[in-house]
C-alpha positions as CSV (number, residue, x, y, z in Angstrom):
1,M,97.8,130.4,102.3
2,K,100.5,131.4,99.8
3,D,102.8,132.3,102.7
4,V,102.5,128.8,104.2
5,V,103.2,127.1,100.9
6,R,106.2,129.4,100.2
7,F,107.5,128.7,103.7
8,F,107.4,124.9,103.3
9,D,108.7,125.1,99.7
10,G,111.6,127.3,100.9
11,L,112.8,125.1,103.7
12,P,116.2,123.4,103.4
13,W,116.1,119.8,102.3
14,I,117.3,118.4,105.7
15,L,114.6,120.3,107.5
16,K,112.0,118.9,105.1
17,F,113.4,115.4,105.8
18,I,113.1,116.0,109.5
19,L,109.5,117.1,109.1
20,A,108.8,113.9,107.1
21,L,109.8,111.6,110.0
22,P,106.9,109.5,111.4
23,A,106.0,111.6,114.5
24,I,105.8,114.9,112.6
25,D,104.9,114.1,109.1
26,G,101.1,113.9,109.5
27,I,100.7,117.3,110.9
28,A,103.4,119.2,109.0
29,W,102.8,117.9,105.5
30,G,99.1,117.6,106.1
31,I,99.0,121.4,106.8
32,Y,101.1,121.9,103.7
33,R,98.7,120.0,101.5
34,I,95.7,121.8,103.0
35,A,97.3,125.2,102.4
36,K,98.3,124.3,98.9
37,G,94.8,123.0,98.1
38,L,93.2,126.2,99.4
39,D,95.6,128.3,97.5
40,R,94.8,126.4,94.3
41,N,91.1,126.1,95.1
42,D,91.4,122.3,94.8
43,M,89.1,120.5,97.2
44,A,90.6,117.1,96.4
45,M,94.0,118.4,97.7
46,V,92.3,119.8,100.8
47,V,90.7,116.4,101.5
48,A,94.1,114.7,100.9
49,G,95.6,117.0,103.5
50,I,93.0,116.2,106.0
51,V,93.4,112.5,105.4
52,W,97.2,112.9,105.6
53,I,96.9,114.4,109.1
54,F,95.0,111.4,110.4
55,V,96.7,108.6,108.4
56,G,100.1,110.1,107.8
57,F,101.4,109.0,111.2
58,F,100.9,105.4,110.2
59,I,101.7,104.9,106.5
60,F,102.0,108.1,104.4
61,W,105.2,109.3,106.0
62,I,107.0,106.6,104.0
63,I,105.8,108.2,100.8
64,D,107.0,111.6,101.9
65,L,110.4,110.3,102.8
66,F,110.7,108.4,99.5
67,T,109.8,111.5,97.4
68,L,112.1,113.7,99.4
69,V,115.0,111.3,98.7
70,T,114.2,110.8,95.0
71,K,112.8,114.2,94.0
72,K,114.1,116.5,96.8
73,K,110.6,117.7,97.4
74,V,107.4,116.4,98.8
75,T,104.8,115.8,96.2
76,V,101.2,116.7,97.0
77,F,99.8,113.5,95.7
78,A,102.5,110.9,95.8
């Protein structure tokens, strides 16, 4: 799981921005949150990742775009 987290963390900002667009955000950043939760052994983060996959398409992509623009990274729990 560390490899997945490092991969996402190492992406250029513009690619992270593209992955945060509505059609892709739920799956891409949901997988990131699940991997980060498993890596940290944090079940709340894993659950957030699963929820992100299903609801991220509708609402949560806005949170990812906002945190990318303001902090230059996607926060795990916005």
